Structures are given as C-alpha cells and as structure tokens.
KOLSEMAR-484574 format. One line per field, with one value per residue (C-alpha): residue number from 0; z, x, y negated. Coordinates in Angstrom, 2 decimals, padded with zeros to 5 digits. Layout:
# KOLSEMAR-484574
marza: NUM / ... .
w: Z / ... .
u: X / ... .
v: Y / ... .
***
This chain:
# KOLSEMAR-484574
marza: 0 / 1 / 2 / 3 / 4 / 5 / 6 / 7 / 8 / 9 / 10 / 11 / 12 / 13 / 14 / 15 / 16 / 17 / 18 / 19 / 20 / 21 / 22 / 23 / 24 / 25 / 26 / 27 / 28 / 29 / 30 / 31 / 32 / 33 / 34 / 35 / 36 / 37 / 38 / 39 / 40 / 41 / 42 / 43 / 44 / 45 / 46 / 47 / 48 / 49 / 50 / 51 / 52 / 53 / 54 / 55 / 56 / 57 / 58 / 59 / 60 / 61 / 62 / 63 / 64 / 65 / 66 / 67 / 68 / 69 / 70 / 71 / 72 / 73 / 74 / 75 / 76 / 77 / 78 / 79 / 80 / 81 / 82 / 83 / 84 / 85 / 86 / 87 / 88 / 89 / 90 / 91 / 92 / 93 / 94 / 95 / 96 / 97 / 98 / 99 / 100 / 101 / 102 / 103 / 104 / 105 / 106 / 107 / 108 / 109 / 110 / 111 / 112 / 113 / 114 / 115 / 116 / 117 / 118 / 119 / 120 / 121 / 122 / 123 / 124 / 125 / 126 / 127 / 128 / 129 / 130 / 131 / 132 / 133 / 134 / 135 / 136 / 137 / 138 / 139 / 140 / 141 / 142 / 143 / 144 / 145 / 146 / 147 / 148 / 149 / 150 / 151 / 152 / 153 / 154 / 155 / 156 / 157 / 158 / 159 / 160 / 161 / 162 / 163 / 164 / 165 / 166 / 167 / 168 / 169 / 170 / 171 / 172 / 173 / 174 / 175 / 176 / 177 / 178 / 179 / 180 / 181 / 182 / 183 / 184 / 185 / 186 / 187 / 188 / 189 / 190 / 191 / 192 / 193 / 194 / 195 / 196 / 197 / 198 / 199 / 200 / 201 / 202 / 203 / 204 / 205 / 206 / 207 / 208 / 209 / 210 / 211 / 212 / 213 / 214 / 215 / 216 / 217 / 218 / 219 / 220 / 221 / 222 / 223 / 224 / 225 / 226 / 227 / 228 / 229 / 230 / 231 / 232 / 233 / 234 / 235 / 236 / 237 / 238 / 239 / 240 / 241 / 242 / 243 / 244 / 245 / 246 / 247 / 248 / 249 / 250 / 251 / 252 / 253 / 254 / 255 / 256 / 257 / 258 / 259 / 260 / 261 / 262 / 263 / 264 / 265 / 266 / 267 / 268 / 269 / 270 / 271 / 272 / 273 / 274 / 275 / 276 / 277 / 278 / 279 / 280 / 281 / 282 / 283 / 284 / 285 / 286 / 287 / 288 / 289 / 290 / 291 / 292 / 293 / 294 / 295 / 296 / 297 / 298 / 299 / 300 / 301 / 302 / 303 / 304 / 305 / 306 / 307 / 308 / 309 / 310 / 311 / 312 / 313 / 314 / 315 / 316 / 317 / 318 / 319 / 320 / 321 / 322 / 323 / 324 / 325 / 326 / 327 / 328 / 329 / 330 / 331 / 332 / 333 / 334 / 335 / 336 / 337 / 338 / 339 / 340 / 341 / 342 / 343 / 344 / 345 / 346 / 347 / 348 / 349 / 350 / 351 / 352 / 353 / 354 / 355 / 356 / 357 / 358 / 359 / 360 / 361 / 362 / 363 / 364 / 365 / 366 / 367 / 368 / 369 / 370 / 371 / 372 / 373 / 374 / 375 / 376 / 377 / 378 / 379 .
w: -061.96 / -061.20 / -058.39 / -056.71 / -058.50 / -062.22 / -062.30 / -064.08 / -064.33 / -065.45 / -064.86 / -067.90 / -067.73 / -070.36 / -073.09 / -072.12 / -074.84 / -075.55 / -076.86 / -080.44 / -081.50 / -082.68 / -086.40 / -087.12 / -088.38 / -090.39 / -089.04 / -086.62 / -085.09 / -084.13 / -082.56 / -081.90 / -079.94 / -082.39 / -085.39 / -087.31 / -086.83 / -089.09 / -090.14 / -092.00 / -094.38 / -096.42 / -095.91 / -096.98 / -094.50 / -094.82 / -092.73 / -091.37 / -090.34 / -088.83 / -092.30 / -093.68 / -091.02 / -091.75 / -095.48 / -095.04 / -092.50 / -094.59 / -091.80 / -090.92 / -089.11 / -086.27 / -085.87 / -085.71 / -083.01 / -081.07 / -081.24 / -080.08 / -077.08 / -076.20 / -076.94 / -076.15 / -079.15 / -081.64 / -082.55 / -081.92 / -085.63 / -086.50 / -083.64 / -084.96 / -088.48 / -087.17 / -084.91 / -087.77 / -089.97 / -087.23 / -086.89 / -090.62 / -091.08 / -087.86 / -086.56 / -082.85 / -081.18 / -079.67 / -076.02 / -075.10 / -077.80 / -076.81 / -073.17 / -074.07 / -076.13 / -073.40 / -070.56 / -068.61 / -068.48 / -067.30 / -064.55 / -060.78 / -058.47 / -055.21 / -052.33 / -049.50 / -046.60 / -046.35 / -048.21 / -045.21 / -043.84 / -045.04 / -045.20 / -047.41 / -049.84 / -050.25 / -050.54 / -053.23 / -055.12 / -054.99 / -056.17 / -059.14 / -060.07 / -059.79 / -061.71 / -064.53 / -064.71 / -065.24 / -067.90 / -065.69 / -064.99 / -061.52 / -060.68 / -057.28 / -055.33 / -052.00 / -049.43 / -047.07 / -044.28 / -043.50 / -043.26 / -044.79 / -047.18 / -048.30 / -048.90 / -050.78 / -052.89 / -053.68 / -054.94 / -057.05 / -058.66 / -059.35 / -061.00 / -063.23 / -064.13 / -065.12 / -062.98 / -062.73 / -059.02 / -056.02 / -053.47 / -050.24 / -048.18 / -044.68 / -041.39 / -039.26 / -037.53 / -040.33 / -041.51 / -037.92 / -037.67 / -038.29 / -040.30 / -042.99 / -045.66 / -048.94 / -052.07 / -052.47 / -056.29 / -056.49 / -056.30 / -053.28 / -051.60 / -048.30 / -046.99 / -043.33 / -041.61 / -039.28 / -041.56 / -040.25 / -042.71 / -044.32 / -046.90 / -048.66 / -046.68 / -047.32 / -044.36 / -042.79 / -039.90 / -037.32 / -034.31 / -035.49 / -036.06 / -032.65 / -030.87 / -032.52 / -031.38 / -027.77 / -027.38 / -028.77 / -026.11 / -023.31 / -024.54 / -024.11 / -020.39 / -020.14 / -017.34 / -019.46 / -022.69 / -023.01 / -026.07 / -028.07 / -030.01 / -033.02 / -032.91 / -031.28 / -034.51 / -036.46 / -036.85 / -037.33 / -034.19 / -032.15 / -033.41 / -032.50 / -029.06 / -028.33 / -029.37 / -027.26 / -024.15 / -024.83 / -025.37 / -022.08 / -020.24 / -021.72 / -020.50 / -016.99 / -017.25 / -016.34 / -019.20 / -018.49 / -019.26 / -022.99 / -024.62 / -027.83 / -030.79 / -034.20 / -036.45 / -036.84 / -035.69 / -033.77 / -031.68 / -031.08 / -029.81 / -027.42 / -026.05 / -025.89 / -023.58 / -021.07 / -021.47 / -021.12 / -017.65 / -016.48 / -015.21 / -015.23 / -019.01 / -020.60 / -023.72 / -026.07 / -028.90 / -031.24 / -033.59 / -036.58 / -037.60 / -037.88 / -034.26 / -033.36 / -035.02 / -032.78 / -029.75 / -030.52 / -030.66 / -027.31 / -025.60 / -026.94 / -025.73 / -022.24 / -022.05 / -022.35 / -024.60 / -027.23 / -026.88 / -023.73 / -021.56 / -023.67 / -026.46 / -029.24 / -031.91 / -034.66 / -037.16 / -040.99 / -041.93 / -044.00 / -046.38 / -044.02 / -040.92 / -041.45 / -041.48 / -038.12 / -035.30 / -034.23 / -037.11 / -036.09 / -035.26 / -036.72 / -038.01 / -041.80 / -043.66 / -047.21 / -048.86 / -052.34 / -051.50 / -049.95 / -053.17 / -055.36 / -053.35 / -053.46 / -057.25 / -057.62 / -055.22 / -057.02 / -060.36 / -058.92 / -057.55 / -060.92 / -062.59 / -059.79 / -059.25 / -055.47 / -052.20 / -051.90 / -048.25 / -045.74 / -044.68 / -046.13 / -043.89 / -045.30 / -042.96 / -041.25 / -040.06 / -037.44 / -038.83 / -036.11 / -036.19 / -033.56 / -031.53 / -029.28 / -026.84 / -023.71 / -020.71 / -018.63 / -014.91 / -014.33 / -014.15 / -010.54 .
u: -108.62 / -105.58 / -106.33 / -103.85 / -100.94 / -101.41 / -105.22 / -106.36 / -109.60 / -108.70 / -110.99 / -110.40 / -111.33 / -112.55 / -109.94 / -108.42 / -107.89 / -110.63 / -110.06 / -111.21 / -113.81 / -112.72 / -112.03 / -113.25 / -111.78 / -108.62 / -107.61 / -104.70 / -103.36 / -099.76 / -098.48 / -095.01 / -094.57 / -094.33 / -095.29 / -098.57 / -100.93 / -100.37 / -103.41 / -103.31 / -106.12 / -106.07 / -102.32 / -101.39 / -100.24 / -101.76 / -100.39 / -102.88 / -101.36 / -102.69 / -102.44 / -104.77 / -107.34 / -106.97 / -107.47 / -110.60 / -112.10 / -111.20 / -109.21 / -105.58 / -103.32 / -103.18 / -106.95 / -106.71 / -104.08 / -106.32 / -109.22 / -106.92 / -105.87 / -109.40 / -108.62 / -111.55 / -110.99 / -112.40 / -116.06 / -118.39 / -119.14 / -115.43 / -114.81 / -117.50 / -115.99 / -112.53 / -113.77 / -115.79 / -112.68 / -110.62 / -113.22 / -113.50 / -109.73 / -109.12 / -106.75 / -105.95 / -104.24 / -100.90 / -101.19 / -097.69 / -096.06 / -098.11 / -097.17 / -093.49 / -093.87 / -095.85 / -093.70 / -096.80 / -099.01 / -102.23 / -102.56 / -102.66 / -101.73 / -103.59 / -102.16 / -104.48 / -104.23 / -107.91 / -111.17 / -113.18 / -113.91 / -116.51 / -114.01 / -111.52 / -114.13 / -115.84 / -112.50 / -111.35 / -114.62 / -114.18 / -110.56 / -111.57 / -114.40 / -112.22 / -109.37 / -111.72 / -113.01 / -109.42 / -108.75 / -106.74 / -107.13 / -106.65 / -104.50 / -105.32 / -102.78 / -103.98 / -101.26 / -102.03 / -099.60 / -098.56 / -094.80 / -091.80 / -091.14 / -094.77 / -094.98 / -091.66 / -092.80 / -096.10 / -094.29 / -091.99 / -094.93 / -096.68 / -093.55 / -093.44 / -097.08 / -096.13 / -098.09 / -097.65 / -098.40 / -099.41 / -102.17 / -101.70 / -104.85 / -103.57 / -105.37 / -102.58 / -099.56 / -097.21 / -095.65 / -094.76 / -092.58 / -088.88 / -088.84 / -091.15 / -090.21 / -091.85 / -089.69 / -088.61 / -088.65 / -092.35 / -095.07 / -097.09 / -100.29 / -101.27 / -104.84 / -105.77 / -102.40 / -100.36 / -097.39 / -096.64 / -094.76 / -092.82 / -095.47 / -098.49 / -101.57 / -105.31 / -107.52 / -110.91 / -110.94 / -111.14 / -110.66 / -113.16 / -115.88 / -115.26 / -115.41 / -118.75 / -120.18 / -118.99 / -120.04 / -123.48 / -123.98 / -122.70 / -125.02 / -127.94 / -127.18 / -125.18 / -122.60 / -120.01 / -119.70 / -118.53 / -116.52 / -116.61 / -113.34 / -111.92 / -108.87 / -105.69 / -103.69 / -105.88 / -104.78 / -108.37 / -109.50 / -106.66 / -107.26 / -110.95 / -110.18 / -107.64 / -110.10 / -112.87 / -110.72 / -109.40 / -112.92 / -114.16 / -111.11 / -111.60 / -115.21 / -114.13 / -115.58 / -114.00 / -113.47 / -114.91 / -112.85 / -112.27 / -114.07 / -112.63 / -114.14 / -112.81 / -115.09 / -117.61 / -121.23 / -120.47 / -117.83 / -120.25 / -122.80 / -120.31 / -119.23 / -122.85 / -123.82 / -121.26 / -122.22 / -125.92 / -125.23 / -123.78 / -126.59 / -124.25 / -123.79 / -126.27 / -124.35 / -121.99 / -119.88 / -119.06 / -116.06 / -118.06 / -121.64 / -121.33 / -120.27 / -123.08 / -125.52 / -124.35 / -124.52 / -128.13 / -129.07 / -127.38 / -129.08 / -132.45 / -131.84 / -131.04 / -134.06 / -132.11 / -134.13 / -132.46 / -132.51 / -134.67 / -132.12 / -128.95 / -128.02 / -125.81 / -123.70 / -121.77 / -119.11 / -119.10 / -122.75 / -123.06 / -126.05 / -127.99 / -127.51 / -130.84 / -132.59 / -131.29 / -133.81 / -133.78 / -132.19 / -128.59 / -127.11 / -123.60 / -120.59 / -120.61 / -117.37 / -117.13 / -115.44 / -116.10 / -114.12 / -111.31 / -111.03 / -111.18 / -108.46 / -106.27 / -106.37 / -106.04 / -103.08 / -101.38 / -101.75 / -100.37 / -097.36 / -096.76 / -096.83 / -094.78 / -097.50 / -097.87 / -096.08 / -094.53 / -095.55 / -098.23 / -101.73 / -105.08 / -108.10 / -111.60 / -114.25 / -116.87 / -120.37 / -122.73 / -125.96 / -128.63 / -131.24 / -133.31 / -130.68 / -129.81 / -131.99 / -131.88 / -130.85 / -133.80 / -133.84 / -133.10 / -136.16 / -136.89 .
v: -012.50 / -010.35 / -007.92 / -005.60 / -004.02 / -004.08 / -004.13 / -007.24 / -009.11 / -012.62 / -015.55 / -017.77 / -021.40 / -023.83 / -024.05 / -020.71 / -018.14 / -015.63 / -012.16 / -011.66 / -009.18 / -005.75 / -006.21 / -002.72 / 000.58 / 000.39 / -003.00 / -003.30 / -006.50 / -007.08 / -010.26 / -011.66 / -014.91 / -017.76 / -015.61 / -015.40 / -012.46 / -009.46 / -007.41 / -004.12 / -003.22 / -000.04 / 000.43 / -003.13 / -005.74 / -009.19 / -012.05 / -014.57 / -017.88 / -021.07 / -022.61 / -019.92 / -020.76 / -024.47 / -023.91 / -021.79 / -024.21 / -027.26 / -028.92 / -029.59 / -027.15 / -029.68 / -029.41 / -025.62 / -026.01 / -028.35 / -025.89 / -023.07 / -025.16 / -026.31 / -029.95 / -032.23 / -034.51 / -031.98 / -032.39 / -029.47 / -029.04 / -028.87 / -026.49 / -024.13 / -024.27 / -023.38 / -020.61 / -019.13 / -019.17 / -017.52 / -014.78 / -014.21 / -013.96 / -012.10 / -014.78 / -014.63 / -017.61 / -016.65 / -017.71 / -016.52 / -018.64 / -021.70 / -021.21 / -021.21 / -024.37 / -026.17 / -024.91 / -023.82 / -020.75 / -022.40 / -019.82 / -020.31 / -017.45 / -016.87 / -014.82 / -013.81 / -011.39 / -010.51 / -010.91 / -009.75 / -013.22 / -015.69 / -018.54 / -016.70 / -015.42 / -018.79 / -020.60 / -018.17 / -018.64 / -022.41 / -022.16 / -020.01 / -022.38 / -025.49 / -023.87 / -022.87 / -026.41 / -027.59 / -024.97 / -022.60 / -018.90 / -017.41 / -014.38 / -012.87 / -010.83 / -009.41 / -008.70 / -005.82 / -006.75 / -010.36 / -009.80 / -011.56 / -008.66 / -008.47 / -012.22 / -012.26 / -009.32 / -011.05 / -014.14 / -011.98 / -010.20 / -013.50 / -014.88 / -011.81 / -012.44 / -016.02 / -018.48 / -022.25 / -022.59 / -020.48 / -021.08 / -019.11 / -018.48 / -017.75 / -017.46 / -016.03 / -017.56 / -016.60 / -019.83 / -020.65 / -017.54 / -017.95 / -014.71 / -016.06 / -018.58 / -019.46 / -019.73 / -023.38 / -023.26 / -022.29 / -024.96 / -023.84 / -025.05 / -023.42 / -023.10 / -022.80 / -022.69 / -024.88 / -025.46 / -028.95 / -031.13 / -028.30 / -027.39 / -028.83 / -027.79 / -028.14 / -027.32 / -027.91 / -030.37 / -027.59 / -029.88 / -032.48 / -029.90 / -028.36 / -031.72 / -032.47 / -029.12 / -029.36 / -033.00 / -032.15 / -029.48 / -031.69 / -034.43 / -032.04 / -031.87 / -028.65 / -028.71 / -026.96 / -024.97 / -021.37 / -020.39 / -017.16 / -017.47 / -015.67 / -013.38 / -014.66 / -014.27 / -016.69 / -020.30 / -021.47 / -019.65 / -021.11 / -024.65 / -024.39 / -022.94 / -025.69 / -028.40 / -026.81 / -026.87 / -030.39 / -031.78 / -030.33 / -031.68 / -035.15 / -035.08 / -034.10 / -030.59 / -027.27 / -024.84 / -021.37 / -018.25 / -017.81 / -014.87 / -013.41 / -011.60 / -010.52 / -012.65 / -009.78 / -009.75 / -006.55 / -008.29 / -011.16 / -008.69 / -007.07 / -010.45 / -011.57 / -008.73 / -010.01 / -013.66 / -012.84 / -011.45 / -014.77 / -016.99 / -019.99 / -019.64 / -022.06 / -023.13 / -021.27 / -022.59 / -019.69 / -019.78 / -018.49 / -017.82 / -014.05 / -013.69 / -016.09 / -013.70 / -010.87 / -013.14 / -014.08 / -010.41 / -009.69 / -012.62 / -011.45 / -007.90 / -009.19 / -011.47 / -014.75 / -017.07 / -019.29 / -022.24 / -022.36 / -020.51 / -020.66 / -023.06 / -021.64 / -023.37 / -021.56 / -022.59 / -022.24 / -022.85 / -019.68 / -019.63 / -017.33 / -019.54 / -021.27 / -017.87 / -016.66 / -016.31 / -019.05 / -020.99 / -021.66 / -025.04 / -024.86 / -026.77 / -027.04 / -026.36 / -027.70 / -024.73 / -026.11 / -029.24 / -027.18 / -025.17 / -028.26 / -029.98 / -026.88 / -026.82 / -030.60 / -030.66 / -027.77 / -029.55 / -032.80 / -030.94 / -029.27 / -032.68 / -034.28 / -036.86 / -036.65 / -035.92 / -032.46 / -031.90 / -032.86 / -031.83 / -032.88 / -032.32 / -031.83 / -033.32 / -031.16 / -032.06 / -030.69 / -029.23 / -029.32 / -026.57 / -024.79 / -022.88 / -025.84 / -027.79 / -029.94 / -027.87 / -026.79 / -025.82 / -022.16 / -019.95 / -019.12 .
***
C-alpha cells in the first residue's frame, strides 16, 4: 500500500507480481521494459528470457506468460514447474512491460482525509481486501487538508504512480463546494459524500439506519429522542442528524436541541455530562459507537442507569459494541460490502460496463442489545 509521499508498502493481490529472492553475491539483475532479464555471473552477462524458462520447465512461452499474469487456466502442477524454473534461472517477470501491453496497471488509488475514524479504517481495509481478491494492488495517499489544491495534487501524484482508478473516502462537505472538482479523465468512485448525480458514489444508508434507531426508541414509549451528533463538517453526521429530526417530525414529536461531538469517546463523555443533568432526557441516539461509549460513562457517573433511566443507541456496530456495559444497541454498517462495491464499481467504470454516475446505498440494520428498554416512570 502506498502511504504518504514516496513511502511505499504495496498490497499485492492474487496474480500480482512478487519480488524474486536475492540471487546471491555476484549476481545483479537489470530490467528494461519489454526486454529479458540480464544476469551477471563472474563478470559475464547471461540473458534469461521467457523462452529459457519455458524450455527448462518443459512448457510453452504462452504458459510462462500465463503463470506470470496469474491466469487461472494453468494447473497447479504446471504453475509450480514454471515458478521453479523462474527461480532457478533468476527470471523476474517484467510488470511494467506487461502493464504497457495490457493498458492497465492493476492498481487502485485511494485518497482519504483521515484514518482516525472507525468508518474510514474499516472501509479502507475492505477496499484492500476486495482489490486483492480481484488481483489489484492498492496505493493509499492520505491528504492532510481537504482543499482543492490538496485534492488536485493527490490526483496528480496518483497518476504519476500509475493507477487504473481512484476511490475517494470523504466525510466532509467537499464535493459540494464550488472550489473543488475531480479530474474528469480519471475513473473515480466516492465513498460517504453527497455528490448527487455528478459522481459515482457508494455509501451506507445513513437515513435508513437513523430512522430505524429513532423509531425503535419511540416504540419503547419515549416521548422524544435526543441526538448526540458528529461534527458539522461531516456528511455522514449531517445525514444522520437530518434523518433524526425528520423522523421525529413525522411522528409528531418535538426534536430536542442538537448536541454535537467530534466522533471521539471523550466528546461523548463531555456531552453526556450535560445530557445526564436533564431529567427529561430518557433516550439518546448517538451518531457513532465511540461517542456512545463516552456517553455511557457519563450517565453512570451521574447515577443515570442504562437502560432503566436512559436508553442509548449508537451507530456503526464496532466489534467492541457488544462488550460495552451494558452491551450497546446500535445500527450496523456493512463496511465489507461498501468496500466490495467500491472496487466492483471502479472496475466496471474502467471497463465501461456500467453507468458513470449515481449513488449506491448499502443497507443498514438495527442490532438490539441491552442498552435500550421500555420507558419507565421517573424515580420519585
């Protein structure tokens, strides 16, 4: 995986080229695109070609090519023969030459503005896994500041690194700004942003998950539902806050004042201390599980029992959510499916097999645990 400026750590997928073993002292490899590998032993240069590998392995040059490209039609026994011959002769497949012949580099670039949030990290992990399954590597380029110049520079660097498509993981109102445009000649898939019909977007059904959470709490007899939202600059946070308010309005309930955090457990704790002091607060929908964790601590510190006094629902369903005290009812996001769809959509765009714009929503589901309960009369 490519990280930051010039530091590389590629994630090769099945069929991607592997580096060869060190041939040992006195052996140097040189490689020119489209040319065979030259090896120097004892001062004499010996050229190793694909034909040499084919001869030693007892197969055709076409079979050697198929093994080099990870073609599925080669039997495992033949593959082992060819790889053994490559190792013995010191032959290294020329990935640059093959990329030029194919017209693709089998690499997907990923631009992200932060790796500090659960959603971004798990989405990136899913993208890398799905790309590897399709035989693609992933090059990651973090962008420190979400500005037009930074985004343009990121795309320029990815083009220099030779990628076939770019997935942009965004959770800020960037694409909505008139100052920001994405290069039209680059195949782009955007995650978690309100890009309308101008770009290809893959996103979680933020509104659907929120409606399920709020309706669940109202169904338990709570008069209204308070909301601990994410930061104002986040698209996901805004979409969840809008759906929270709209669901309460549709049910004929008054929306309490919005409370904001910054996705962290610390901000959830700070907001929770204020909410705990409000006797009328009996149900809280929290925009992510980490803030919900801080809220649970604050309620405990102030003597408000969960769920007896206050019911709490989070969003994300992080792996630890079931180990909170009490185990957290939350909205499950399918990050693996988001990542898979990002890669599949990028490949379809590269092959011109699908629409160039539009939004695909991945469904959410409410996971009921022990942090919600039927509203009980206030303790006297």
